[in-house]
C-alpha positions as CSV (number, residue, x, y, z in Angstrom):
1,M,0.0,0.0,0.0
2,N,1.1,3.6,-0.8
3,I,0.5,5.3,2.6
4,L,0.2,9.0,3.4
5,L,0.5,9.9,7.1
6,I,-0.9,13.3,8.1
7,A,1.3,14.8,10.8
8,E,-0.3,16.8,13.6
9,L,1.9,19.5,15.0
10,Q,1.9,21.3,18.3
11,D,4.2,24.2,19.0
12,G,6.1,23.3,15.8
13,Q,6.8,19.7,16.9
14,I,5.2,16.4,15.8
15,R,2.7,15.2,18.4
16,P,3.3,11.8,20.0
17,G,0.0,10.5,18.6
18,S,1.3,11.0,15.1
19,L,4.3,8.8,15.9
20,S,2.0,6.1,17.2
21,A,0.0,6.3,13.9
22,L,3.4,6.0,12.1
23,T,3.9,2.6,13.8
24,F,0.6,1.4,12.4
25,A,1.5,2.8,9.0
26,R,4.9,1.1,9.0
27,Q,3.4,-2.3,9.9
28,V,0.8,-2.0,7.1
29,A,3.5,-1.0,4.6
30,L,5.7,-3.9,5.7
31,E,2.9,-6.4,5.2
32,T,1.9,-5.0,1.8
33,D,5.3,-4.3,0.4
34,G,4.3,-0.6,0.4
35,S,5.7,2.7,1.5
36,V,5.0,5.5,4.0
37,R,5.4,9.2,3.6
38,W,4.5,12.1,5.9
39,L,2.5,15.1,4.9
40,L,3.2,18.3,6.8
41,L,1.2,21.4,6.4
42,G,1.9,24.6,8.3
43,E,4.0,27.7,8.4
44,N,7.7,27.9,9.3
45,L,8.1,24.1,9.0
46,E,11.9,23.8,8.8
47,A,12.3,22.3,12.3
48,A,9.3,20.1,11.9
49,T,10.3,18.7,8.5
50,T,13.8,18.0,9.9
51,E,12.3,16.1,12.8
52,A,9.8,14.2,10.6
53,A,12.6,13.1,8.2
54,R,14.2,11.2,11.0
55,Y,11.3,8.8,10.7
56,A,10.1,8.7,7.1
57,P,10.2,10.6,3.8
58,V,8.4,13.9,4.0
59,L,6.1,15.9,1.7
60,F,5.4,19.4,3.0
61,C,3.8,22.6,2.0
62,D,4.9,25.7,4.0
63,A,2.4,28.5,3.5
64,A,0.7,31.3,5.5
65,I,-2.8,29.7,4.8
66,F,-1.7,26.8,6.9
67,A,-0.6,28.8,9.9
68,A,-3.8,27.9,11.7
69,T,-5.7,24.7,11.2
70,A,-8.8,25.7,9.2
71,A,-10.7,22.5,8.2
72,D,-11.8,23.7,4.7
73,S,-8.4,24.6,3.3
74,W,-6.5,21.8,5.1
75,A,-9.0,19.1,4.0
76,A,-8.9,20.3,0.4
77,A,-5.1,20.4,0.4
78,I,-4.9,16.8,1.8
79,A,-7.4,15.5,-0.7
80,E,-5.3,17.1,-3.5
81,V,-2.1,15.5,-2.4
82,V,-3.8,12.1,-1.9
83,S,-5.3,12.2,-5.4
84,T,-2.2,13.4,-7.3
85,G,0.0,11.0,-5.4
86,N,-2.3,8.0,-5.9
87,F,-2.2,7.1,-2.2
88,D,-4.1,4.0,-1.2
89,L,-4.3,4.6,2.5
90,V,-4.4,7.9,4.5
91,V,-3.5,7.6,8.2
92,A,-3.7,10.1,11.1
93,A,-3.9,10.0,14.9
94,S,-7.4,10.1,16.4
95,G,-8.3,13.3,18.2
96,T,-9.9,16.7,17.7
97,F,-7.7,17.5,14.7
98,A,-8.7,14.2,12.9
99,K,-12.4,14.8,13.7
100,D,-12.2,18.3,12.2
101,V,-9.9,17.8,9.3
102,I,-9.4,14.2,8.3
103,T,-13.2,13.4,8.2
104,R,-13.7,16.3,5.9
105,S,-10.8,15.1,3.7
106,A,-12.5,11.6,3.6
107,G,-15.7,13.2,2.3
108,L,-13.9,15.0,-0.4
109,L,-12.0,11.9,-1.5
110,G,-15.1,9.7,-1.5
111,G,-13.2,6.7,0.0
112,A,-14.0,4.6,3.0
113,M,-13.1,5.5,6.6
114,A,-12.6,3.9,9.9
115,S,-11.9,6.1,13.0
116,D,-10.5,5.4,16.4
117,V,-8.8,2.2,15.3
118,L,-7.3,0.0,18.2
119,G,-5.7,-2.8,16.2
120,H,-5.3,-4.4,12.8
121,A,-4.6,-7.7,11.1
122,F,-4.4,-9.1,7.6
123,V,-6.7,-11.9,6.7
124,D,-6.5,-13.4,3.3
125,G,-4.5,-10.4,2.2
126,R,-7.2,-7.9,3.3
127,L,-6.7,-5.3,6.0
128,Q,-9.0,-5.7,8.9
129,L,-9.4,-3.0,11.6
130,Q,-10.6,-3.2,15.2
131,R,-12.6,-0.3,16.5
132,G,-15.2,0.4,19.1
133,M,-18.8,0.8,18.0
134,Y,-22.2,1.6,19.5
135,A,-20.8,3.9,22.2
136,G,-18.0,1.4,22.8
137,S,-20.4,-1.5,23.7
138,I,-18.8,-3.8,21.2
139,L,-15.3,-4.1,19.6
140,A,-15.9,-4.6,15.9
141,T,-13.6,-5.9,13.2
142,V,-14.2,-4.0,10.0
143,T,-12.9,-4.1,6.4
144,L,-13.0,-1.0,4.3
145,L,-14.4,-1.3,0.7
146,G,-13.4,1.5,-1.6
147,S,-10.4,3.7,-2.3
148,P,-8.6,5.5,-0.8
149,Q,-9.0,4.1,2.7
150,I,-8.8,6.6,5.5
151,V,-7.9,5.5,9.0
152,T,-7.4,7.3,12.3
153,I,-5.5,5.5,15.1
154,Q,-6.0,5.7,18.8
155,P,-2.6,7.0,19.9
156,S,-2.3,4.7,22.9
157,A,-3.1,1.6,20.8
158,Y,0.4,1.6,19.2
159,A,3.8,2.4,20.6
160,A,5.5,5.5,19.3
161,A,7.7,4.9,16.3
162,E,11.5,5.0,16.6
163,P,13.6,7.1,14.2
164,G,15.5,5.6,11.4
165,E,19.3,5.4,11.2
166,T,19.6,8.1,8.5
167,P,17.3,11.1,7.6
168,A,14.8,10.5,4.8
169,T,14.1,12.7,1.8
170,V,12.2,16.0,2.2
171,T,10.1,17.2,-0.8
172,N,8.3,20.5,-1.2
173,E,4.8,19.6,-2.3
174,Q,3.6,22.2,-4.8
175,I,0.0,23.1,-3.8
176,D,-1.7,26.1,-5.5
177,T,-3.0,27.7,-2.2
178,S,-4.9,30.4,-4.1
179,R,-7.3,27.7,-5.2
180,L,-8.0,26.4,-1.7
181,P,-11.3,27.4,0.0
182,Q,-10.9,30.0,2.7
183,N,-14.4,30.2,4.2
184,I,-13.1,29.5,7.7
185,R,-10.8,31.9,9.5
186,I,-9.4,31.3,13.0
187,E,-9.9,34.4,15.0
188,H,-8.6,33.2,18.4
189,L,-7.3,30.1,20.0
190,E,-7.5,29.5,23.8
191,S,-6.3,26.5,25.7
192,K,-5.9,25.7,29.4
193,R,-3.5,22.9,28.6
194,G,-0.6,22.7,31.1
195,G,2.5,20.6,31.2
196,R,0.6,17.2,31.4
197,P,0.3,14.9,28.4
198,D,-2.9,14.8,26.4
199,V,-5.4,12.1,27.5
200,T,-5.4,10.5,24.1
201,E,-1.6,10.0,24.2
202,A,-0.8,9.2,27.8
203,A,0.0,5.7,29.1
204,V,-1.7,6.5,32.3
205,V,-4.9,8.7,32.7
206,V,-6.3,9.9,36.0
207,S,-9.9,11.1,35.6
208,G,-12.3,12.8,38.1
209,G,-16.1,12.6,38.3
210,R,-19.1,14.0,40.1
211,A,-17.4,13.4,43.5
212,I,-15.1,16.3,42.8
213,K,-16.7,19.5,44.1
214,S,-14.5,22.4,42.8
215,S,-11.8,23.3,40.4
216,E,-9.3,23.6,43.3
217,D,-10.2,20.1,44.4
218,F,-9.9,18.8,40.9
219,E,-6.4,20.2,40.6
220,S,-5.3,18.9,44.0
221,L,-6.8,15.5,43.7
222,V,-7.0,14.5,40.0
223,G,-4.1,16.8,39.0
224,G,-2.0,15.9,42.0
225,L,-2.3,12.1,41.4
226,A,-1.7,12.6,37.7
227,D,1.5,14.6,38.4
228,T,2.6,11.9,40.9
229,L,2.2,9.2,38.2
230,H,3.5,11.4,35.3
231,A,0.0,10.9,33.8
232,A,-2.7,12.8,32.0
233,A,-5.6,14.4,33.8
234,G,-9.1,13.6,32.5
235,S,-12.7,14.4,33.4
236,S,-16.2,13.2,33.1
237,R,-18.7,15.4,31.3
238,V,-20.5,16.5,34.5
239,L,-17.3,18.4,35.7
240,V,-16.9,20.0,32.3
241,D,-20.6,21.1,32.3
242,A,-20.1,22.5,35.8
243,G,-17.1,24.5,34.8
244,I,-14.9,22.5,37.2
245,A,-12.7,21.0,34.5
246,P,-11.8,22.3,31.0
247,N,-13.5,20.8,27.9
248,E,-10.2,19.4,26.5
249,L,-10.0,17.0,29.4
250,Q,-13.4,15.4,28.8
251,V,-13.3,11.6,28.3
252,G,-16.4,9.9,26.9
253,Q,-18.8,9.5,24.0
254,T,-19.0,13.2,23.5
255,G,-15.4,13.8,24.5
256,K,-12.2,12.0,23.8
257,I,-11.7,8.3,23.3
258,V,-8.8,6.9,25.2
259,A,-7.2,3.4,25.6
260,P,-4.3,3.9,28.0
261,E,-2.3,1.2,29.8
262,V,-3.9,2.3,33.1
263,Y,-7.1,4.4,33.7
264,L,-7.9,5.6,37.2
265,A,-11.5,6.7,37.7
266,L,-11.9,8.8,40.8
267,G,-15.5,9.4,41.9
268,I,-16.8,8.4,38.5
269,S,-20.0,6.4,38.6
270,G,-19.6,4.7,35.3
271,A,-22.4,6.1,33.1
272,V,-22.4,4.4,29.7
273,Q,-21.5,7.7,27.9
274,H,-18.3,7.9,30.0
275,M,-17.4,4.3,29.7
276,A,-17.7,4.5,25.9
277,G,-14.6,6.7,26.0
278,M,-12.4,4.6,28.3
279,K,-13.6,1.0,28.4
280,N,-10.8,-0.2,26.1
281,S,-8.2,0.8,28.7
282,K,-6.0,-2.1,29.5
283,V,-6.3,-1.8,33.3
284,I,-9.1,0.2,35.0
285,V,-8.8,1.2,38.6
286,A,-11.9,2.8,40.3
287,V,-12.4,4.7,43.6
288,N,-16.0,5.4,44.5
289,N,-18.0,5.6,47.7
290,D,-20.9,3.7,46.2
291,P,-20.3,0.0,46.2
292,D,-23.0,-0.5,43.5
293,A,-21.5,2.0,41.1
294,P,-21.5,0.6,37.5
295,I,-17.8,1.5,37.2
296,F,-16.9,-1.5,39.4
297,E,-18.4,-3.8,36.7
298,V,-15.6,-3.0,34.3
299,A,-12.9,-2.2,36.8
300,D,-9.9,-4.5,37.2
301,Y,-9.3,-3.1,40.7
302,G,-11.8,-1.2,42.8
303,M,-11.8,0.6,46.1
304,V,-15.0,1.7,47.9
305,G,-14.1,4.9,49.6
306,D,-14.3,8.7,49.6
307,V,-11.9,10.2,47.0
308,Y,-11.1,13.1,49.4
309,E,-9.7,10.5,51.8
310,V,-8.3,7.9,49.5
311,V,-6.5,10.1,46.9
312,P,-4.3,12.1,49.3
313,Q,-3.1,8.7,50.7
314,L,-2.3,7.5,47.2
315,I,-0.4,10.6,46.4
316,E,1.6,10.3,49.7
317,R,2.4,6.7,49.1
318,L,3.2,6.9,45.4
319,G,5.1,10.2,45.6
């Protein structure tokens, strides 16, 4: 397969999730005697292209129109590169970027798409993909019919790729940016993201639920345990709706889908909407003062107790 990997950048660097998607792409290329190339869009890309070339050949377009991620222009540019380059498979990391841009590219390309992929295999020469469906209640194995195929990968489902021994080629992709749609303009970007990893990329995620009563408590309990474990901090929707936790931390059906090595649910009851976002975690640890909370039905380890009493003890012992 001829594979194009869409790089997601943050502060001029490739996000860890894209390196996990590269591992998937490399495995598929190896099994199909294919190849993998990056596509980098943005402005002032010299450092990013140098970094990307350590892993795979790079196509890039450095232009002012790509300074901010506007879905209409980005999707059209990606679709153009895929079509002119005759790529069979388009790959990106799952997340907000993919939901906004890659799905739009898929619509323009008219191919077949599978999102939030957790694993893959080849059966009778055909690529089969594993992904959650119906709010995560089942793990489905799907095959895409059509071309090109578009796939987004759960970052925690694959280990981050290692760089190659020598830098790969870097090619300036000629895109006529004057022909791209410009109906979306980014006026302002605001994020409360701190120094912790993103929930979709972390090996360990600590999430808080209804039991957390204030933003200060969220930071001291959820954030404190996350920092102790070098983990990401997450949240249920109820805390986001109450203004206690920022939206980018929300895990669930209407938030982010995660599948870390360890997921710690603090004061989370286990509503089906939340579990849709984390039930594929490899190990689930729950702390809740209700012994009948649904979260205990999926937890590998559970503790009945008040998070205000249990979590400070965990922080002290693990610190």
